[in-house]
N, C-alpha and C positions, 0 to 999 in steps of 0.2 A: 754674289753668292760667295760664301767663305768655305774654304776647304780645310779639313783638319791638317795639322802639322804632319809633315812626312807623308802626305797623300801621294798616290801614284801619279796623279795628273801633273804634279810639279816636276816629276822626273822626266817625263817625255812629252815634248810639245808637239812633235810631228805626228801626222796621221799614220797609223799602222805601227807605231813604236811599241805598242803592247805585244805585238807578235815577236819582237826581238827582246822583250824585257827579260832580264835574267830570272826574275821570279817565275814567269811562266815557263821558261826553258827548264828551270830546276824542277818544277812541278811535273812537266812532261817526262823528264828523265826519271823522276821518282816513280811515276806511274809505270813506266816501262820496267823499272827494277822490281816493282811489286808483281807485275805480271810474270816477270822472269822467275821470281821466287815461286809463284804459283805453279809454273811449269815444272820447277824442280821438285816441289812437293808431290805433284802428280806422278812424276817419274819414280820417286821413292816409293810411293804407294804401289805402283805397278811392279817395282822390283820386289817389294815385300810379298806381293801376291805370287810372283813367280817363285820366290824362295820358300813359300809355304807358310809365311808368318800370318797370313790371313786366316789360317785354321784357328789360331787362338782367338781371333775376333769372333769367328763363328761359334766357337765353344762358349765364349762369354755371352753371345746372343742367345744360345740355347739355355744357358743358366738363367738368364733374365726371363726367358720364356716360361721356365718351370718354377720361377721364384714364388709365385702366388699359389702353387698347388698345395693341397692338404696332404697329411701323412697317408691317408687312405688312397688318394689319387696317385701318390708317388709309388706306393706298393703295387697298385694296379698297373702302372706304367712299367715298372721293373719286371713284374710277372709276365706281362705281355711280351716284353723284350726277350725274356728267358724262353718263353714258349716259342717265339719266332726263331730264335737260334737253335732250339732243339729240333724244330720241324725241318729247318734247313740241314742240320746234321743228319737227321734220319733220311731226308731226301737224297743227300749225297751217298749215304750208305746203300740205299736201295738202287740208285743208279749204278753204283759200282758192281753190285751183284746181279743187276738186271732182273730185279724182282718186280712182279706185277701185282703187288698187294693193292686191295681197294682202299678207299678212304677210311672205312671203319677200322680195318686192321692197322692202318697207319696211325689213327688216333689212339688205338689201344697201345701200340708200341710207345707212343709219346707219353701216355699216362704212366706206363710201367717205368719208363726211363726217369721221369720226374719223381715218381714215388721212391725208386731205388736211390736216387741221388739225395733226396730229402732224408731217407732213413740212414744212409751212410753218414750224413753230416750230423745227425742227432744220435748216432750210435745205436740204432734200433734194428739193424740188419741181422737177420737170423739165417744161419745156414745149417742144413741137416748133415751132420758129420758122424753121427753115432754109428751108422751102418758101415762106415769106412774105418772105424777104430778097431784094431785087432788086438786081442789079448795075447801077450807073449806066452808061448807054449811052455817055456822053462826059463830058469834063471840064466841059462847059457847065453841068452841074447843080451844080457847086461854086461857092461864092462866098466871098470874103475878108471875114470879119466884123470882125476886129481886126488891126491892124498894130503890130508892135514895131519898134524901131530896130535891135535886135540879135537874134541867133538865139533862137528860142523853144525852151526846153529842157524845159518841163513844162506840162501842161494837165490840168484836172480839171473835172468837172461836178457840180452839186448833185444830190441824189437825185431831185428833181422835174424835172430836165433843163431848168430855166428860166434858170439862171445858170451862167456859165462863169468859170473862173479860169485865168490863164496867167502864166508867169514867163519872163524872158529873162536872158541872161548879164550884162546891165548892172544887174541888180537890180530892174528894173521889174516890178511886180506889178499886173495889171489884173483888174478885176471887170467882166464884161460881160453884157448881156442877150442870150440866144440868139436871140430872135425879131427884135429891132430892131437889135442890134449896138451899142447905146449902152454906152459904157465909162466906168468910173471908176477912178482910180488910187489905190493904197495908198501913202500918204506915210510915208517913214521918219522916225521921231522923232529928236530930238537925241541926241548921245552921252550926255549926262547922264541923259536919260530911259531910254535903253537900259541904262545901269548900274543905275538904280533898279529896272528890271524883271528884273535877274538876269544881265545880260551881263557877262562878265569881260574886262577889258582888260589884256593882258600884253605884246603886241608892237606894233610900228608898224602903223598902220591899213592901209597898202598891202599888207601880207602877210596878216594874220589878220582884218582888219575889212573886207575887200572885201565888197560887197553882192551879188556875183554869186550868183544863186539857181539851184540845180540841181534842186530837188524841191519839190513842194507837194501838199497833200491837204486836202480839206474834210470835216468831220465829217458823219455821216449826218443829223443834225438841222439842219444848215445854220448852226450858230452859230459854229463856229470854223474858221479857216483856218490851217494849219501850213505853214511854209516853211523850207527849209534850204539851205545852200550852203557857200561857201568859208570863211566865218568860223567854222565848226565849231559853230555854235549852231543851235538850233531855235527859230524865232520863231512865236509864237502871236498871231493877229489876231482881233478881233471882227468878224464879217462884217456885222453890223447897222450898226456905226459906222465900220468900216474903220480902227480904231485898234489900235495895238500894245499887247498886254496882258501878255506874258510872253516871256522868253528863257531857254531851257534850255541850260546848258553841260553838258559831260560827254564829248562826242566829242573825240578827239585828232586828228582829221583831217576832211576835207571830208565834209559830210552829203550823201549821194548819193541817198537814196530815203526816202519817207515814206508811211504809210498809216494810216487810222483803222480800228479794229475796228467792224464793222457794229453799229448800235444802241447805241453807247456813245461815250464821249469818251476811250477808251484809244487811245494813239498808239504806233505802232511806227516805228523809224527804223533805217536802215542807213548805214554810213559806210565811207570808205576806210581807217579804222583796223581793219577786219575784224570789227567788233562789230555786234550787233543789240541795241537798247535799247527798253524799254517805259516809257511815261510816262502819267500821268493828268492830262489837261489841265484837268479841272474842279477838281481839288485842287491843281494846279500843282506836281506832285511827280514825282520819279523813282521808278519801280517796281522794275525789275530789268534785267539785261543778260544776253546770251547770246553765247558765243564758240564758234568752230568753223571759220569760214572761214580759209583760208590766204592769201587775197588780197582785193582790194577787193570790197566788197558793192555790187552794181549795181542790184538791184531787190528789192522786198518787197511782199507782199500778205497780206490777212487776210479772214476771213469773220466769223461771229458768235462762234465759239468763241475761247477765249484761246490761239489758235495763229497762227503766222505762217510763211510760206515765204519764203525768200530765195535768191538766186542770186548768183554772183560769178565773178571771173576765174579762180578755182581749178577751174573746170569742175564745180562741185558745186551741187546744190540741196539746201537743208536745211530740214526741218520743225522749228520750235521750239515745244515744248509748254511754255508759260510757267509755269503753276502747278506742274508736275512738275519744272521745270528740266531737261528732257530734250530730246534732239535725235535726228532721224533724217536720215541722209545718203544722197543719191542722186547718182551720178556719171554725167556725160554721156560719150558715147562718145569724142568727139575735140575739140570746140570749146568756147570760152568761152561761158558762158550770160549773155545780156544782159538777159533779161526773164522774168517768170513771173506766173502768176495761178492762183487757185483756180477749178475748175469746180464741185466739191462738197467736202465735208470729206475725201473719200478720193481725189479725182482732181485732177490739176494739169496745167497747160500750161507749157512753157518755149520761149523763142526764143533761138537762138544766133547767133553772129557770121557763120556761113556760110549763113544763111537757112533753117535747119532748124527745124521746129516739132515738138516732142516731147510725147507724152501719157504721163503717169506715173500709177501707182497706188500707194497708200500702202504696200501689202504687197510691192511688187516694187522691187528696187534698180535695175533697168534700165528703159528706156522701154518702154511697151506698144506704142506705134506711133510711127513717124517719118515726117514729111512733108518730104522733102528738096527743096532748091532752089525753095522756094515763091516766093521773091522773086528769082529768077535774072534776069539780063539777057541779051537776045538782040541781038547786033550783027553785021551782015554774015553772018547765018545761023549764027553761032557762039554757043553758049550758055555763059556763064561764071557763076561764082558771083557772085551779086548783092550787094545791100546787106544788112547784118546786120539782124536784127530788134531794133530799139531798144525796142519796146514791144509788148505783147500783152494782150488782154483777152478775157473770156468773159462771156456773158450771165448775170446773176445772177438766179435765180428768186425 
């Protein structure tokens, strides 16, 4: 019998030499090393579990578990989880106050809690406050907090009602404390700084670069103040430092109205060029525009949704649905509309130049209710049409 070259039999001729063969000894050592490494891996895994790293593994397993669920199943699972948390919270509240409500009352409380939360998130919460609003008995209850040298054309308050902002026709912008009346002025930067912030210079300053301010708005987080006026630009200011940070060009005529969308830094503007534009102040970018008015846009308002309402001298109020790039038009009976505001996502108010307040619904092209001559004047026993409604507001829940 022939053996291949280098065979193991040629190396050891004695019986039992295989036991001492280095090949087998090396294999044995190698096996022991592998087993030693396995022990190390097991210890590392155990340490990971002790240190809490196994939670990531369990989370990944949970994600794999829900990977095949449909959108409807996911909504159902999240709703059940929310319901469970709400029940646990109600149970803790009841235990704290030692209440013995039965199951039906507990379910009613849970339903009310969920409905209230959903209404707050969608901006549909309504509170009855009319009975608590008291009419001032005389003008003695009013006091002058801040004085401008020229006519005040726009005023706004921060969400916490502690700070006020006002602008006048001479371009003066004031930031004042509501309680004490202490005021600070916003200083306009140099022309070079305005150019570096995006302002375009095309015509002589006395025509396009007048600092006359007609509109201002403060963001809901209190970080940004937006102003607009005759120079056709929208100026963004940092409320904390009162410094100019950006100038948005784009309108071809006077900027007449501004408003921020609640809970965001998205800004809407209206102009005498008959357009409505959307801007992102945080990103310092133009978003989109909407056309539809046939005359000057005079007022604009917005809530949480990406929608804005605007009114103009063309006797129309228009609802702008920004993501869909769609509009709904509502036509006033006779007069030019001067002001508007949201009550809810489906109800609006408008004020006209003949003193009429109109209530509108989203699904009706005509006003639901008209309150005429609300600001009429009485002189010598004769009632005449009074001052037009330059501004209107509704309590935001």
